[in-house]
C-alpha positions as CSV (number, residue, x, y, z in Angstrom):
1,M,-2.2,23.4,-25.6
2,N,-0.9,27.2,-24.3
3,A,-0.5,28.6,-21.5
4,E,-3.9,30.7,-22.0
5,E,-5.7,27.4,-22.6
6,L,-4.5,25.6,-19.5
7,K,-5.2,28.5,-17.4
8,S,-8.6,28.5,-18.7
9,R,-9.1,24.6,-18.0
10,C,-8.0,24.9,-14.5
11,A,-10.7,27.5,-14.2
12,E,-13.0,25.5,-15.5
13,A,-12.3,22.6,-13.1
14,Y,-12.2,25.3,-10.3
15,T,-16.0,26.1,-10.9
16,A,-16.6,22.8,-11.7
17,S,-15.1,22.2,-7.4
18,F,-17.7,23.8,-6.2
19,D,-20.6,21.5,-8.1
20,Y,-18.6,18.3,-7.1
21,A,-18.4,19.6,-3.1
22,L,-22.3,19.0,-3.1
23,L,-22.7,15.6,-5.1
24,S,-24.5,12.8,-2.6
25,T,-22.6,9.6,-2.1
26,S,-24.6,7.9,-4.1
27,K,-24.2,10.0,-6.8
28,K,-20.2,9.9,-7.2
29,N,-20.5,6.0,-6.4
30,E,-22.8,5.5,-9.5
31,A,-20.0,7.6,-11.4
32,L,-17.5,5.8,-9.9
33,L,-19.1,2.5,-11.0
34,K,-20.3,3.6,-14.5
35,L,-16.2,4.4,-14.9
36,A,-15.0,0.9,-13.9
37,S,-17.8,-0.6,-16.4
38,L,-16.4,1.5,-19.0
39,L,-12.6,0.8,-18.4
40,E,-13.4,-2.6,-18.8
41,E,-15.4,-2.4,-21.9
42,H,-12.1,-0.6,-23.2
43,E,-9.6,-2.7,-22.0
44,K,-8.0,-4.2,-25.5
45,E,-7.9,-0.4,-27.1
46,I,-6.2,0.7,-23.8
47,M,-3.4,-2.0,-23.4
48,K,-2.8,-1.7,-27.5
49,I,-2.3,2.1,-26.9
50,N,-0.2,1.3,-23.7
51,A,1.7,-1.7,-25.6
52,D,2.6,0.7,-28.4
53,E,3.6,3.1,-26.5
54,V,5.9,1.0,-24.2
55,N,7.3,-0.6,-27.2
56,K,8.4,3.0,-28.4
57,A,9.8,3.7,-24.8
58,R,11.9,0.7,-25.3
59,E,13.1,2.2,-28.7
60,R,14.3,5.6,-27.5
61,G,16.6,3.6,-24.9
62,L,14.4,4.9,-21.7
63,S,15.5,2.9,-18.6
64,S,14.4,-0.4,-18.0
65,A,12.7,0.6,-14.6
66,L,10.7,3.5,-16.1
67,V,9.3,0.9,-18.6
68,D,8.3,-1.0,-16.4
69,R,5.9,1.8,-14.6
70,M,4.6,2.6,-17.8
71,T,3.6,-0.7,-18.9
72,F,0.1,-2.0,-18.5
73,T,0.1,-6.3,-17.6
74,K,-3.8,-7.7,-16.9
75,A,-2.5,-7.7,-13.7
76,R,-2.2,-4.1,-13.1
77,F,-5.4,-2.9,-15.7
78,D,-7.1,-5.2,-13.3
79,E,-6.3,-3.8,-9.8
80,M,-6.5,-0.2,-11.4
81,V,-10.4,-1.2,-12.3
82,A,-11.0,-2.7,-8.8
83,G,-9.5,0.0,-6.9
84,V,-12.1,2.2,-8.9
85,R,-14.3,0.0,-7.2
86,K,-13.4,-0.1,-4.0
87,V,-13.2,3.5,-3.8
88,A,-16.9,3.4,-4.7
89,A,-17.3,1.3,-1.8
90,L,-15.5,3.3,1.0
91,D,-17.6,5.8,3.0
92,D,-17.7,9.4,1.9
93,P,-15.0,11.4,4.0
94,L,-17.2,14.4,3.5
95,N,-19.9,15.6,5.8
96,R,-18.4,14.2,8.8
97,I,-18.9,16.4,12.4
98,W,-16.9,16.7,15.1
99,D,-15.1,18.3,18.4
100,G,-19.0,19.8,19.0
101,K,-19.0,22.0,22.2
102,T,-20.9,25.3,23.0
103,L,-18.8,28.2,23.5
104,P,-19.0,31.0,26.8
105,S,-20.6,33.2,24.3
106,G,-23.4,31.4,23.5
107,L,-22.4,30.1,19.8
108,S,-22.6,26.4,19.0
109,L,-19.2,25.3,17.1
110,Y,-18.2,22.3,15.5
111,K,-15.6,20.8,12.9
112,R,-17.1,19.5,9.2
113,S,-14.8,18.0,6.9
114,V,-15.0,19.4,3.5
115,P,-12.9,19.2,0.3
116,L,-9.8,21.0,-0.2
117,G,-11.5,22.2,-3.6
118,V,-8.7,21.1,-6.9
119,V,-6.1,19.0,-6.6
120,G,-3.2,19.5,-9.3
121,V,-1.0,16.4,-9.5
122,I,2.2,16.1,-11.9
123,Y,3.3,12.8,-12.5
124,E,5.3,10.1,-14.6
125,S,5.2,7.1,-16.2
126,R,2.2,4.9,-14.2
127,P,-1.1,5.5,-16.4
128,N,-3.0,4.0,-13.4
129,V,-2.4,7.2,-11.6
130,T,-4.9,9.1,-14.0
131,V,-7.6,7.1,-13.2
132,D,-6.8,6.7,-9.1
133,I,-6.6,10.3,-8.9
134,A,-9.6,11.1,-10.9
135,A,-11.8,8.5,-8.8
136,L,-10.4,9.7,-5.3
137,C,-10.6,13.3,-6.4
138,L,-14.5,12.7,-7.3
139,K,-15.4,10.9,-4.1
140,S,-13.7,13.4,-2.1
141,G,-15.5,16.0,-3.7
142,N,-12.8,17.6,-5.2
143,A,-11.7,18.6,-9.0
144,C,-8.6,17.9,-10.3
145,V,-5.7,18.9,-12.8
146,L,-3.4,16.1,-14.1
147,R,-0.4,16.2,-15.8
148,G,0.6,12.9,-16.5
149,G,4.7,12.0,-18.7
150,S,5.4,12.1,-22.4
151,E,6.2,9.0,-22.0
152,C,2.4,7.9,-21.6
153,L,0.4,10.7,-23.1
154,N,-1.9,8.8,-25.5
155,T,-2.4,6.2,-23.0
156,N,-3.3,8.4,-20.2
157,C,-5.4,10.6,-23.4
158,K,-7.2,7.7,-23.8
159,L,-8.2,7.2,-19.8
160,H,-9.1,10.5,-19.5
161,E,-11.5,10.2,-22.6
162,I,-13.2,7.5,-20.5
163,I,-13.3,9.1,-17.2
164,K,-15.0,12.3,-19.3
165,E,-17.6,9.8,-20.8
166,A,-18.7,8.2,-17.6
167,L,-18.7,11.7,-15.5
168,Q,-20.9,12.7,-18.6
169,K,-23.2,9.9,-19.0
170,C,-24.2,10.3,-15.2
171,G,-25.1,13.8,-15.7
172,L,-21.8,15.6,-14.0
173,S,-19.5,18.2,-15.5
174,S,-16.6,16.8,-17.0
175,C,-14.5,19.6,-16.5
176,G,-14.0,18.6,-13.1
177,V,-11.1,16.3,-14.0
178,A,-9.1,18.2,-16.2
179,F,-6.0,17.0,-17.9
180,I,-2.9,18.6,-19.7
181,D,-3.0,17.2,-23.3
182,S,0.5,18.4,-24.2
183,P,4.0,17.2,-23.5
184,E,5.4,20.8,-23.7
185,R,7.8,21.1,-20.7
186,E,6.7,25.0,-20.4
187,L,3.4,24.2,-19.0
188,V,4.5,22.9,-15.7
189,A,5.7,26.3,-14.7
190,V,2.2,28.1,-15.6
191,M,0.4,25.3,-13.6
192,L,2.5,26.0,-10.9
193,S,1.5,29.6,-10.8
194,L,-2.3,29.2,-11.2
195,N,-2.5,29.5,-7.3
196,E,-6.2,31.4,-7.9
197,Y,-7.6,27.7,-9.1
198,I,-5.5,25.1,-7.8
199,S,-5.8,24.6,-4.1
200,V,-3.0,21.7,-3.6
201,L,-0.4,20.3,-5.6
202,I,1.1,17.1,-5.2
203,P,4.3,16.2,-7.1
204,R,4.5,12.4,-8.0
205,G,7.9,11.5,-9.6
206,G,11.5,11.6,-9.0
207,E,13.6,13.8,-6.8
208,K,14.5,16.6,-9.3
209,L,10.8,16.8,-9.9
210,Q,9.9,17.2,-6.4
211,R,12.3,19.9,-5.8
212,R,11.6,21.8,-8.9
213,C,8.0,22.1,-7.1
214,Q,8.7,23.4,-3.9
215,Q,11.1,26.0,-5.1
216,E,8.6,27.4,-7.9
217,S,5.1,26.6,-7.0
218,S,3.1,29.1,-5.5
219,I,0.8,26.7,-4.9
220,P,1.0,24.5,-1.2
221,V,3.0,21.2,-2.5
222,I,2.9,18.0,-0.5
223,I,6.1,15.7,-1.2
224,G,5.6,11.6,-1.8
225,G,6.6,8.8,-3.3
226,F,10.2,9.8,-2.9
227,G,12.5,8.0,-0.2
228,I,15.4,6.2,0.3
229,S,13.9,2.4,1.7
230,H,16.1,0.8,4.1
231,I,15.9,-2.4,6.0
232,F,17.6,-3.5,9.1
233,A,18.3,-7.2,10.2
234,D,18.9,-7.6,14.4
235,D,20.9,-9.7,15.8
236,S,17.9,-11.7,17.1
237,C,15.9,-12.1,13.4
238,D,14.8,-15.3,12.7
239,L,17.3,-15.8,9.8
240,Q,15.6,-17.8,7.1
241,R,12.2,-15.8,7.7
242,A,14.0,-12.5,7.2
243,V,16.0,-13.7,4.1
244,A,12.4,-14.3,2.6
245,V,11.6,-10.9,3.6
246,I,14.1,-9.1,2.3
247,V,14.5,-10.7,-1.1
248,N,10.5,-9.4,-1.6
249,A,11.0,-6.0,-0.4
250,K,14.0,-6.3,-3.4
251,V,12.3,-8.0,-6.5
252,Q,8.8,-7.8,-6.0
253,K,8.2,-4.5,-7.5
254,P,11.8,-3.3,-8.0
255,S,11.0,0.0,-9.8
256,A,7.9,0.9,-6.9
257,C,9.0,3.6,-4.7
258,N,9.0,1.4,-1.2
259,A,11.4,-0.9,-2.5
260,L,14.6,-1.3,-0.7
261,D,17.5,0.1,-1.3
262,T,19.9,-0.2,1.5
263,L,20.3,-3.4,3.9
264,L,21.8,-3.1,7.1
265,V,22.6,-6.2,8.9
266,H,23.7,-6.3,12.5
267,E,27.4,-7.4,12.8
268,K,26.9,-10.2,14.8
269,I,24.9,-12.6,12.3
270,A,26.0,-10.7,8.8
271,G,28.7,-13.7,8.5
272,K,25.1,-16.2,8.5
273,L,22.6,-13.6,7.0
274,I,24.8,-11.8,4.3
275,P,25.7,-15.2,2.3
276,S,21.8,-16.4,2.8
277,V,20.4,-13.0,1.4
278,L,22.7,-13.4,-1.6
279,D,22.1,-16.3,-2.5
280,A,18.5,-16.4,-3.1
281,L,19.6,-12.4,-5.2
282,K,21.3,-14.5,-7.5
283,P,19.0,-15.6,-9.4
284,Y,17.1,-12.0,-9.8
285,K,20.5,-10.5,-10.9
286,V,20.4,-7.8,-8.2
287,E,23.4,-5.4,-8.4
288,V,24.6,-5.3,-4.9
289,L,27.1,-2.1,-3.7
290,A,28.9,-3.5,-0.8
291,H,30.4,-1.1,1.9
292,G,33.2,-1.4,4.6
293,K,33.0,-4.8,6.0
294,A,30.3,-5.9,3.9
295,M,32.5,-6.3,0.6
296,A,34.6,-8.9,2.4
297,L,31.3,-11.0,2.9
298,A,30.0,-10.3,-0.9
299,K,33.2,-10.7,-2.3
300,D,32.2,-14.0,-4.1
301,Y,28.7,-12.9,-5.5
302,P,28.9,-12.2,-9.0
303,Y,26.6,-9.1,-9.3
304,V,28.9,-6.9,-6.5
305,Q,30.7,-3.6,-6.3
306,Q,32.0,-1.1,-4.2
307,G,29.7,1.2,-3.0
308,C,30.4,4.7,-2.2
309,E,28.8,7.0,0.2
310,D,26.5,9.0,-2.6
311,D,24.9,5.5,-2.7
312,F,23.2,5.8,0.7
313,D,21.5,9.1,-1.3
314,T,20.3,7.1,-4.2
315,E,16.6,6.0,-4.8
316,F,17.0,2.9,-7.1
317,L,14.0,2.2,-8.5
318,S,16.0,-0.8,-9.9
319,L,17.5,-3.9,-9.4
320,R,20.3,-2.5,-7.4
321,M,20.5,-2.1,-3.2
322,N,23.1,-1.4,-0.5
323,L,24.8,-3.4,1.9
324,K,26.6,-2.2,5.1
325,V,27.3,-4.1,8.3
326,V,26.4,-2.0,11.6
327,A,27.0,-2.5,15.3
328,D,23.9,-2.2,16.3
329,V,20.2,-1.0,16.2
330,K,21.3,2.4,17.3
331,E,23.7,2.9,14.5
332,A,21.4,1.5,12.2
333,C,18.3,4.4,13.1
334,E,21.6,6.8,12.9
335,H,22.3,6.0,9.5
336,M,18.9,6.5,8.5
337,I,19.4,9.6,9.4
338,K,21.8,10.5,8.4
339,H,20.4,9.5,4.9
340,R,17.2,10.5,4.8
341,A,14.5,7.8,5.8
342,S,11.3,9.3,5.3
343,H,9.5,6.6,2.8
344,S,9.0,3.0,4.4
345,D,11.7,1.5,6.4
346,A,11.6,-1.7,8.6
347,I,13.2,-3.9,11.3
348,L,13.7,-7.7,11.1
349,T,13.5,-8.4,14.9
350,D,12.2,-11.2,17.8
351,S,13.6,-8.2,20.3
352,S,10.5,-6.1,21.6
353,A,12.8,-3.7,23.0
354,H,14.9,-3.1,19.7
355,A,11.8,-3.0,17.6
356,D,10.3,-0.3,19.9
357,L,13.9,1.6,19.6
358,F,13.3,1.7,15.9
359,V,10.1,2.8,15.7
360,R,10.5,5.6,18.1
361,S,13.8,6.8,16.1
362,A,12.6,6.6,12.3
363,G,11.6,9.3,11.1
364,S,9.5,7.5,8.5
365,A,6.3,7.7,7.5
366,C,5.7,4.2,7.6
367,V,7.4,2.0,9.6
368,Y,7.6,-1.9,9.6
369,V,8.3,-4.5,12.4
370,N,8.8,-7.6,10.4
371,A,7.4,-6.9,7.2
372,S,8.2,-6.0,3.6
373,T,8.3,-2.3,2.7
374,R,6.8,-3.1,-0.3
375,F,3.5,-2.7,1.7
376,T,3.0,0.9,1.5
377,D,0.3,1.3,-0.7
378,G,-3.0,2.9,-0.1
379,G,-4.9,-0.3,-1.7
380,Q,-2.7,-2.8,0.9
381,F,-3.8,-0.4,3.7
382,G,-7.1,-1.2,3.1
383,L,-7.9,2.4,1.5
384,G,-8.8,2.3,-2.1
385,A,-6.2,3.9,-4.1
386,E,-3.9,6.6,-3.3
387,V,-3.0,9.6,-4.8
388,A,0.5,9.8,-3.5
389,I,2.5,8.3,-0.4
390,S,3.2,11.6,1.5
391,T,6.6,11.7,3.1
392,Q,6.2,15.2,5.1
393,K,4.9,16.0,8.1
394,L,1.9,18.3,7.7
395,H,-1.4,17.4,7.0
396,A,-1.2,13.7,5.4
397,R,1.6,10.8,6.0
398,G,1.9,7.7,3.9
399,P,-0.7,6.7,1.3
400,M,-2.9,9.2,0.9
401,S,-6.3,8.4,0.4
402,L,-9.5,10.0,0.7
403,E,-9.4,11.5,4.3
404,A,-6.4,13.1,3.0
405,L,-7.8,14.6,0.3
406,T,-10.2,16.7,2.8
407,T,-9.7,19.7,5.3
408,Y,-12.0,21.2,7.5
409,Q,-14.4,24.1,8.5
410,Y,-16.0,25.4,11.4
411,V,-19.5,25.7,11.4
412,L,-20.6,28.3,14.3
413,K,-24.5,28.6,15.2
414,G,-26.1,31.1,17.2
415,D,-29.6,33.0,18.2
416,Y,-28.9,36.2,16.1
417,L,-25.7,36.6,18.1
418,S,-23.4,40.0,18.7
419,R,-19.9,39.8,20.2
420,S,-19.9,42.5,23.0
């Protein structure tokens, strides 16, 4: 694919977006259910293609975190298919009407939810994203342009082929789900310039990708999926139950963007909680970067290292984490502000006052009280799949599902009314 072919594909998606905006709920659901069925029919073929790419990634020496993210396990495949069916079962986010009123001029006015248009997504590793985004965009009446990572190109191409087949079998234009089937990095720059066709751009990947899109895109960008996740263990927390939550946040899926990066422990319980946490993490061989007073409490842990200040600004996406002792909830919040807490952060506490202070102080898209940060997910929130987890403050925050893929228009009606 060259630049002109990419531009043509985006132009076709733009044209298809006007047809998608007019689709009935039943027609969209028909296509989604057909997609789920076709994915199941082609499961063995998809899994084989993916397994070949995973093996090549390992041979190339790609990081274990990336290899994990690109791997289709049986559970992940089933979750992807179930997500498509959940999106079909959700209410249609379009044509909702609110804020109706009659103006002094005689005009009647209301707001109506409408699609964004064409959603461009640049993502890395996870092949399920191809299906998740296509499903969400279709249900919300949007077309989409997708650019996946080179490490999963063959898997993504196969998934896109199945998506097109589902659309065509239901009489819909397959141009509404466009896929950039070339790993050429130069095409990203071209995509970032196509603001006449793409309405919004969502980069799903590391900080480098996010910052590039912010700096180079002529299209509005929604930042999401990157952030340092914290847990603060307060002095009032239930120590035994806190350990289980901390371990879950770190090891349940360490390559996830909402996995624990920094554990902050109140100084009054550090002597008891830290040894218990480290004992629980030892079987998973979690590498702990200890800071300040925490080093003395963790010195006997076999996988401990001395941490440095830059580690607090690192999203590990692996079995690594920071460990720091703080004086109180106020210092914990100050640490989070300093180190860009914007994604998913939690407090473990039995004090309602401390919980309230933490929630109000955190600048995070998702703030938890006595729960693992790993719940930040469209499926877990009852939203079906997600396009991304937005960490910015305009338009959408947290898991972006159907409603976040809509905007609104004002509809005004008069009786052949002219302004005086």
